[in-house]
C-alpha positions as CSV (number, residue, x, y, z in Angstrom):
1,M,0.1,17.0,38.7
2,A,2.7,19.7,38.4
3,L,4.4,20.9,35.3
4,A,7.4,18.7,34.4
5,A,9.8,18.4,31.5
6,T,10.9,14.8,31.1
7,R,14.4,13.7,30.2
8,L,15.8,14.6,26.8
9,I,14.9,11.7,24.6
10,P,17.2,10.8,21.7
11,M,15.2,9.5,18.7
12,Q,17.2,6.8,17.0
13,K,17.0,5.3,13.5
14,N,15.1,2.1,13.6
15,K,16.7,-1.0,12.1
16,G,15.6,-1.8,8.6
17,K,14.1,1.7,8.0
18,S,15.6,4.8,6.4
19,I,16.2,8.0,8.2
20,G,13.5,9.7,6.2
21,A,10.9,7.0,7.1
22,C,11.8,7.2,10.8
23,L,11.5,11.0,10.8
24,H,8.2,10.8,9.1
25,N,6.9,8.3,11.6
26,H,7.9,10.4,14.6
27,T,6.7,13.8,13.3
28,S,3.4,12.3,12.0
29,Y,2.6,10.8,15.4
30,V,3.1,14.1,17.3
31,Q,1.0,15.9,14.7
32,N,-2.0,13.5,15.0
33,P,-5.1,15.6,14.1
34,D,-7.1,13.9,16.8
35,K,-4.6,15.0,19.4
36,T,-3.8,18.5,18.2
37,E,-7.2,19.9,17.4
38,Q,-6.9,19.1,13.7
39,G,-3.4,20.6,13.5
40,E,-4.3,24.0,15.1
41,L,-1.9,23.3,18.0
42,V,1.2,22.7,16.0
43,S,3.9,25.4,15.6
44,S,7.3,25.3,14.1
45,Y,10.6,27.1,13.6
46,Q,12.5,27.2,10.3
47,C,10.4,24.4,8.9
48,S,6.9,23.6,7.8
49,P,4.8,21.1,9.8
50,L,3.7,19.6,6.5
51,T,7.3,18.9,5.3
52,V,9.2,18.8,8.5
53,D,10.6,15.3,7.9
54,E,11.9,16.3,4.4
55,E,13.4,19.5,5.6
56,F,15.2,17.7,8.5
57,L,16.6,15.3,6.0
58,L,17.8,18.0,3.7
59,T,19.6,19.7,6.6
60,K,21.4,16.4,7.3
61,R,22.5,16.2,3.6
62,L,23.7,19.8,3.8
63,Y,25.8,18.7,6.8
64,E,27.4,15.9,4.8
65,Q,28.2,18.4,1.9
66,T,29.5,21.1,4.2
67,T,31.6,19.0,6.6
68,G,32.4,15.9,4.5
69,R,31.3,13.7,7.4
70,S,28.5,11.2,7.3
71,Q,25.9,10.1,9.9
72,K,27.7,7.9,12.3
73,S,25.3,7.9,15.2
74,D,21.8,6.4,15.1
75,V,20.4,9.6,16.7
76,I,18.4,11.5,14.1
77,A,16.4,13.9,16.3
78,Y,15.6,14.7,19.9
79,Q,12.3,15.0,21.8
80,V,11.3,16.9,24.9
81,R,7.9,16.4,26.6
82,Q,6.1,18.9,28.8
83,S,3.1,18.2,31.0
84,F,0.9,20.9,32.6
85,K,-1.3,20.8,35.7
86,P,-5.0,20.4,34.6
87,G,-6.8,23.7,34.5
88,E,-3.7,26.0,34.7
89,V,-3.2,26.7,31.0
90,T,-5.1,26.6,27.7
91,P,-3.9,24.6,24.8
92,E,-2.8,27.7,23.0
93,E,-0.8,29.0,26.0
94,A,0.8,25.6,26.4
95,N,2.0,25.7,22.8
96,R,3.4,29.2,23.2
97,I,5.3,28.1,26.3
98,G,6.7,25.0,24.5
99,Y,7.8,27.3,21.6
100,E,9.5,29.7,24.0
101,F,11.3,26.8,25.7
102,A,12.6,25.4,22.4
103,E,13.8,28.8,21.3
104,R,15.7,29.5,24.5
105,F,17.1,26.0,24.8
106,L,18.3,25.7,21.2
107,K,19.3,29.4,20.7
108,S,17.6,29.4,17.2
109,K,20.3,27.0,15.8
110,H,18.0,24.0,15.2
111,A,14.7,23.6,13.4
112,F,11.9,22.3,15.6
113,I,8.1,21.7,15.9
114,V,5.9,22.0,18.9
115,A,2.8,19.8,19.0
116,T,0.3,20.3,21.9
117,H,-1.8,17.2,22.7
118,T,-5.2,17.5,24.4
119,D,-6.3,13.9,24.3
120,R,-5.4,13.3,28.0
121,A,-6.6,14.8,31.2
122,H,-3.5,16.9,31.3
123,I,-2.3,19.1,28.4
124,H,1.2,18.2,27.3
125,N,3.7,19.2,24.6
126,H,5.8,17.1,22.3
127,I,8.9,19.1,21.1
128,I,10.9,17.5,18.3
129,Y,14.1,19.2,17.0
130,N,16.6,18.2,14.4
131,S,19.9,16.8,15.7
132,T,21.7,18.7,12.9
133,A,22.0,22.5,13.0
134,L,20.4,24.8,10.4
135,D,23.7,25.9,8.9
136,G,24.8,22.3,8.4
137,T,28.1,22.8,10.3
138,R,27.5,21.0,13.5
139,K,25.2,18.5,15.4
140,F,23.6,18.8,18.8
141,K,25.7,17.2,21.5
142,N,23.7,15.4,24.2
143,F,25.8,16.7,27.0
144,W,26.1,15.2,30.5
145,L,23.1,16.2,32.8
146,S,21.2,17.5,29.8
147,T,18.0,16.3,31.3
148,F,18.7,18.4,34.4
149,A,19.3,21.4,32.2
150,V,16.1,20.9,30.3
151,Q,14.1,20.5,33.6
152,R,15.6,23.6,35.1
153,L,15.0,25.8,32.0
154,S,11.4,24.5,31.7
155,D,10.7,25.2,35.4
156,L,12.2,28.8,35.0
157,I,9.9,29.6,32.1
158,C,6.9,28.2,34.0
159,L,7.7,30.4,37.0
160,E,7.9,33.4,34.7
161,H,4.4,32.5,33.5
162,Q,3.2,32.0,37.1
163,L,2.6,28.2,36.6
164,S,3.2,25.3,39.0
165,T,6.5,23.4,38.9
166,I,7.2,19.9,40.0
167,E,8.6,19.1,43.4
168,Y,11.4,16.6,42.8
169,K,11.5,13.8,45.4
170,P,14.6,12.1,46.7
171,Y,15.8,9.2,44.6
172,R,14.8,6.6,47.2
173,E,11.2,7.9,47.4
174,R,10.7,7.8,43.6
175,Q,8.6,5.1,42.0
176,K,11.0,2.7,40.3
177,R,8.7,1.2,37.7
178,I,5.4,2.0,36.2
179,V,3.4,-0.7,34.5
180,Y,1.2,0.7,31.7
181,L,-1.8,-1.2,30.4
182,P,-2.1,-1.7,26.7
183,K,-3.6,1.4,25.1
184,E,-6.9,1.1,23.4
185,S,-8.2,3.8,21.1
186,N,-11.7,5.3,21.4
187,R,-12.6,3.7,18.0
188,D,-11.4,0.3,19.0
189,R,-13.3,0.5,22.3
190,L,-16.5,1.6,20.4
191,C,-16.2,-1.3,17.9
192,G,-15.8,-3.8,20.8
193,I,-19.0,-2.4,22.5
194,I,-20.9,-2.6,19.2
195,D,-19.8,-6.3,18.8
196,T,-21.1,-7.1,22.3
197,I,-24.4,-5.3,21.7
198,L,-25.0,-7.0,18.4
199,A,-24.3,-10.4,19.9
200,E,-27.2,-9.7,22.4
201,K,-29.5,-9.3,19.3
202,P,-31.5,-6.1,20.1
203,E,-35.0,-5.9,18.6
204,D,-34.3,-2.9,16.4
205,Y,-32.0,0.0,15.7
206,E,-33.6,2.2,18.5
207,A,-33.0,-0.6,21.0
208,F,-29.4,-0.8,19.8
209,L,-28.9,2.9,20.4
210,Q,-30.5,2.6,23.8
211,K,-28.0,0.0,24.8
212,L,-25.2,2.3,23.7
213,K,-26.6,5.0,25.9
214,Q,-26.5,2.6,28.8
215,Q,-22.8,2.1,28.1
216,G,-22.3,5.9,28.7
217,Y,-22.4,7.1,25.0
218,E,-24.0,10.3,23.9
219,I,-26.0,9.9,20.7
220,K,-26.3,12.6,18.0
221,R,-28.8,12.0,15.3
222,G,-28.7,13.7,11.9
223,K,-27.7,12.8,8.4
224,Y,-25.1,10.5,9.9
225,T,-25.5,9.0,13.4
226,S,-22.5,9.7,15.6
227,V,-21.7,8.9,19.3
228,K,-19.4,10.3,22.0
229,G,-18.2,8.4,25.0
230,K,-17.1,9.6,28.4
231,G,-13.9,11.6,28.3
232,Q,-14.0,12.0,24.5
233,K,-13.9,15.5,23.0
234,R,-15.3,14.6,19.6
235,F,-18.2,12.6,18.2
236,I,-17.4,9.5,16.1
237,R,-19.6,8.6,13.1
238,F,-20.5,4.9,12.6
239,R,-19.5,5.2,8.9
240,T,-15.9,6.1,9.8
241,L,-15.4,2.9,11.9
242,G,-14.7,0.7,8.9
243,E,-16.4,-2.2,7.1
244,G,-19.3,-3.7,9.0
245,Y,-19.9,-0.8,11.4
246,S,-21.8,1.8,9.3
247,E,-25.4,2.7,10.1
248,E,-26.8,0.8,7.1
249,E,-24.7,-2.3,7.9
250,I,-25.8,-2.4,11.5
251,K,-29.5,-2.0,10.5
252,A,-29.1,-4.9,8.0
253,V,-27.6,-7.1,10.8
254,L,-30.5,-6.2,13.2
255,A,-33.0,-7.0,10.4
256,G,-31.5,-10.4,9.9
257,K,-30.4,-9.5,6.3
258,A,-26.6,-9.8,7.0
259,E,-24.2,-11.3,9.5
260,H,-21.9,-9.2,11.6
261,H,-18.2,-10.1,11.6
262,P,-16.1,-8.4,14.4
263,R,-13.1,-6.5,13.1
264,Q,-9.9,-8.4,13.5
265,K,-6.4,-7.0,13.4
266,Q,-4.7,-7.8,10.1
267,S,-1.5,-9.8,10.4
268,P,1.4,-8.7,8.2
269,K,1.4,-9.9,4.7
270,E,3.4,-13.0,4.3
271,Q,6.1,-13.1,1.6
272,P,4.9,-15.3,-1.2
273,F,8.1,-17.3,-1.5
274,Q,11.8,-17.2,-0.6
275,L,15.0,-18.1,-2.4
276,L,16.0,-21.8,-2.5
277,V,18.8,-23.0,-0.3
278,D,22.0,-24.2,-2.0
279,I,22.2,-27.5,0.0
280,Q,25.5,-28.7,-1.4
281,A,27.2,-25.4,-0.6
282,K,25.8,-25.4,2.9
283,L,27.0,-29.0,3.5
284,A,30.4,-28.0,2.2
285,E,30.5,-25.2,4.9
286,G,30.0,-27.9,7.6
287,K,26.2,-28.1,8.0
288,G,25.0,-31.5,9.2
289,G,22.3,-34.0,8.3
290,G,19.6,-32.2,10.3
291,Y,20.1,-29.0,8.2
292,E,20.0,-31.1,5.0
293,R,16.6,-32.6,6.0
294,W,15.2,-29.1,6.8
295,A,16.6,-27.6,3.6
296,K,15.0,-30.3,1.4
297,K,11.6,-29.6,2.9
298,H,12.2,-25.8,2.7
299,N,13.1,-26.0,-1.0
300,L,10.2,-28.1,-1.8
301,K,7.7,-25.7,-0.1
302,E,9.3,-22.6,-1.6
303,M,9.4,-24.1,-5.1
304,S,5.7,-25.0,-4.7
305,K,5.0,-21.3,-3.9
306,T,7.1,-20.2,-6.8
307,L,5.1,-22.5,-9.1
308,I,1.8,-20.9,-8.0
309,F,3.3,-17.5,-8.6
310,L,4.3,-18.4,-12.1
311,Q,0.9,-19.7,-12.9
312,E,-0.8,-16.6,-11.5
313,Q,1.5,-14.4,-13.6
314,K,0.8,-16.6,-16.7
315,I,4.5,-17.3,-17.3
316,G,5.1,-20.5,-19.3
317,S,8.8,-20.5,-20.3
318,A,12.2,-19.4,-19.0
319,A,12.5,-16.9,-21.8
320,D,9.2,-15.3,-20.8
321,L,10.3,-15.2,-17.2
322,K,13.6,-13.5,-18.1
323,E,11.9,-11.0,-20.3
324,R,9.4,-10.1,-17.5
325,A,12.2,-9.9,-14.9
326,D,14.4,-7.6,-17.1
327,A,11.4,-5.3,-17.8
328,A,10.6,-5.1,-14.1
329,L,14.2,-4.4,-13.2
330,S,14.4,-1.6,-15.8
331,R,11.2,0.0,-14.6
332,Y,12.5,-0.1,-11.0
333,H,15.7,1.6,-11.9
334,E,13.9,4.2,-14.0
335,L,11.6,5.2,-11.1
336,G,14.6,5.1,-8.7
337,D,16.7,7.4,-10.9
338,S,13.8,9.9,-11.2
339,I,13.4,10.0,-7.4
340,K,17.1,10.4,-6.9
341,A,17.2,13.3,-9.5
342,A,14.4,15.0,-7.6
343,E,16.2,14.6,-4.3
344,A,19.4,16.0,-5.7
345,R,17.5,19.1,-7.0
346,L,15.8,19.5,-3.7
347,T,19.2,19.5,-2.0
348,E,20.5,22.1,-4.5
349,I,17.5,24.3,-3.9
350,A,18.0,24.1,-0.1
351,V,21.7,25.0,-0.4
352,L,21.1,27.8,-2.9
353,K,18.3,29.3,-0.8
354,T,20.5,29.3,2.3
355,H,23.3,31.1,0.3
356,I,20.9,33.7,-1.1
357,I,19.5,34.5,2.4
358,N,23.0,34.7,3.8
359,Y,24.2,36.9,0.9
360,A,21.3,39.3,1.4
361,K,21.8,39.5,5.2
362,T,25.6,40.1,4.9
363,R,25.6,42.5,1.9
364,E,25.8,45.7,3.9
365,V,28.5,44.3,6.2
366,Y,30.7,43.3,3.3
367,A,30.1,46.6,1.6
368,A,31.3,48.4,4.7
369,Y,34.3,46.0,4.9
370,R,35.2,46.9,1.3
371,K,34.7,50.6,2.0
372,A,37.0,50.3,5.0
373,G,39.8,49.1,2.7
374,Y,39.5,45.5,3.8
375,S,40.6,46.5,7.3
376,K,41.9,43.6,9.5
377,A,40.2,45.2,12.5
378,F,36.9,45.3,10.7
379,L,37.5,41.7,9.6
380,E,38.0,40.5,13.1
381,A,34.9,42.3,14.3
382,H,32.7,40.8,11.5
383,R,34.5,37.6,10.6
384,E,31.4,35.3,10.6
385,E,29.3,37.6,8.4
386,I,32.1,38.2,5.9
387,A,32.8,34.4,5.8
388,L,29.2,33.7,5.0
389,H,29.2,36.4,2.3
390,K,32.3,35.0,0.6
391,A,30.9,31.5,0.8
392,A,27.7,32.5,-0.9
393,K,29.5,34.5,-3.6
394,A,31.8,31.5,-4.3
395,A,28.8,29.2,-4.6
396,F,27.1,31.6,-7.1
397,D,30.3,31.8,-9.1
398,E,30.7,28.0,-9.1
399,A,27.1,27.5,-10.3
400,G,27.6,30.2,-13.0
401,L,24.6,32.3,-11.8
402,Q,24.5,35.7,-13.5
403,K,21.2,36.6,-11.8
404,L,20.0,35.2,-8.5
405,P,16.6,33.5,-8.5
406,R,13.9,34.7,-6.2
407,V,13.4,32.8,-3.0
408,K,9.7,32.6,-3.7
409,A,10.4,30.9,-7.0
410,L,12.7,28.4,-5.3
411,D,10.1,27.7,-2.7
412,A,7.5,27.0,-5.4
413,E,9.9,24.7,-7.3
414,F,10.8,23.0,-4.0
415,A,7.1,22.4,-3.2
416,E,6.4,21.1,-6.7
417,L,9.3,18.7,-6.7
418,L,8.5,17.5,-3.2
419,T,4.9,16.8,-4.3
420,K,6.0,14.9,-7.4
421,K,8.6,12.9,-5.4
422,K,6.0,11.8,-2.8
423,A,3.5,10.9,-5.6
424,A,6.2,8.7,-7.2
425,Y,6.9,6.6,-4.1
426,P,3.8,4.3,-4.4
427,D,4.7,3.4,-8.0
428,Y,8.3,2.9,-6.9
429,R,7.4,0.6,-4.1
430,K,5.1,-1.4,-6.4
431,A,7.8,-1.7,-9.0
432,R,10.3,-2.8,-6.4
433,N,8.0,-5.5,-5.1
434,E,7.3,-6.8,-8.6
435,M,10.9,-6.8,-9.5
436,Q,12.0,-8.6,-6.4
437,E,9.3,-11.3,-6.9
438,L,10.2,-11.9,-10.6
439,V,14.0,-11.9,-9.9
440,R,13.5,-14.3,-7.0
441,A,11.3,-16.6,-9.1
442,Q,13.9,-16.5,-11.9
443,K,16.7,-17.5,-9.5
444,N,14.6,-20.3,-8.0
445,V,13.7,-21.7,-11.5
446,E,17.4,-21.6,-12.6
447,R,18.6,-23.3,-9.4
448,F,15.8,-25.9,-9.5
449,F,16.5,-27.1,-13.0
450,A,20.2,-27.0,-12.5
451,E,19.9,-29.3,-9.5
452,K,17.5,-31.5,-11.4
453,K,20.0,-31.8,-14.3
454,K,22.8,-32.7,-11.9
455,R,20.7,-35.5,-10.4
456,T,20.0,-37.0,-13.9
457,L,23.5,-36.8,-15.4
458,P,26.5,-39.1,-14.5
459,R,28.8,-37.4,-12.0
460,K,31.6,-36.8,-14.4
461,H,29.2,-34.9,-16.8
462,R,27.6,-32.7,-14.2
463,P,28.0,-29.0,-15.0
464,D,29.4,-26.6,-12.4
465,K,27.5,-23.6,-13.6
466,R,23.8,-22.7,-13.8
467,I,22.1,-23.7,-16.9
468,P,21.4,-20.8,-19.2
469,P,17.8,-19.7,-19.7
470,R,16.0,-21.5,-22.5
471,S,12.5,-22.2,-23.7
472,F,10.8,-25.0,-21.9
473,P,7.4,-25.6,-20.2
474,V,8.2,-24.1,-16.8
475,L,5.0,-25.2,-15.0
476,G,5.0,-28.8,-16.1
477,G,8.7,-29.1,-15.7
478,I,8.7,-27.8,-12.2
479,L,5.7,-29.9,-11.2
480,G,7.3,-33.0,-12.6
481,G,10.5,-32.3,-10.8
482,L,8.7,-31.7,-7.6
483,F,6.9,-35.1,-7.8
484,S,10.2,-36.7,-8.7
485,L,12.0,-35.2,-5.8
486,Y,9.2,-36.1,-3.4
487,S,8.9,-39.7,-4.5
488,S,12.6,-40.3,-4.4
489,D,13.2,-38.9,-0.9
490,P,11.9,-40.9,2.1
491,V,12.2,-37.9,4.5
492,L,9.9,-35.8,2.2
493,R,7.4,-38.7,1.7
494,A,6.9,-38.9,5.5
495,N,5.4,-35.4,5.6
496,L,1.7,-35.6,4.8
497,H,1.3,-31.8,4.5
498,I,3.8,-31.8,1.6
499,A,1.8,-34.5,-0.1
500,A,-1.3,-32.5,0.3
501,E,0.4,-29.4,-1.1
502,L,1.6,-31.3,-4.1
503,R,-2.0,-32.5,-4.8
504,F,-3.1,-28.9,-4.5
505,L,-0.5,-27.8,-7.0
506,C,-1.5,-30.5,-9.4
507,S,-5.1,-29.3,-9.3
508,R,-3.9,-25.7,-9.9
509,C,-1.7,-26.6,-12.9
510,S,-4.0,-29.1,-14.6
């Protein structure tokens, strides 16, 4: 395998995720400690590997403030991959070459990280750089034949370091499609082998380890038993494989004191319940009888789930439900406002830090410009430096700063705010989920009793608006309404699973 730089890969924002979450996912993957020698093979420019996603995001916010333009494209960053011929370079040399390539290609205008992976037979680099320039004035343009330029620059640097370069085949001779097998991690493979060995019921722990040796694993005994398979660089301890795979648990299974349950992939958590469908409104829009039959079953099932939720939360009246929902909504907004305030201050610090650095760099040039009597010739020769100096001075005047803060103090405040912001996110997500469930339950209860009241009143007296919250036994009222709806509708009565579900609800609420 020769050295090659693949095509320039635009990294786009995933649907349903924020830009910050997508940046975090991409940068976290390339910095995987198992692939980068515990982070030793990660280098960066104008950003910290620990906070690269946040710093990329702040630069994008600086771009919006500076230009007044918003993010229109889904491209949030770019990635370049480099692969090296086995045995030609060390991981450290590969990282330095990747850093040199990124510096020369980007001309020091974009922040980037270089992560060197050693988990494959060939050493390779992952280079991720921000689509937005450091000064927040422009974005990287993925120009025509950009991949060709990346390949040529990479080959040039490799030739300078006396490394191999790839021989590009004619288009007709290239392989059109590569089919990759599903990737299985070393830990998943080890767990599968342990499952197979335990199914064979070895006599004791030593026989178990002997069977592992026969599978090509190296055993290291000590305080904790660890194994290493063919092609692996590091040993894996049994205790790190998860529940059911520690040394004590394996010994208990072999001794007949416990049963082994192979690890299964967890399916995503199902949403407890959804909003009820306004059947009459949908029919008015043109939906037919088939949709009405589906909607009745849907509403019955979702209201049943809502009933279980109310019982688990020990909510017995509509007033109690409203109080809980309002409190959850208030808590959610409170945490959200605190995170937004932290983000706003982080942006202010980033902008202020940029102006302070620019002011210090251009102070001598501006002093010379003033000494030259504000000469037009001097201005034309140093227009960029003078413009940066004036912009920084204007920003200081606007902020009312009599004394400029130290950059180290700003960095310390930035790090502290960033830590607090990240620590607040788990509480924020929990509050958001609680708020959504309670508000959804409140809407379902209001719609359910409003529809129930419509069915019991004469047509001319039926209200058009939702009934206001009042104090009534929610659990019993909903359960009675569910049975009434079920017994009065032949379509619903024909579904045996709904009947079983209602019997289950009755047992839960009795």
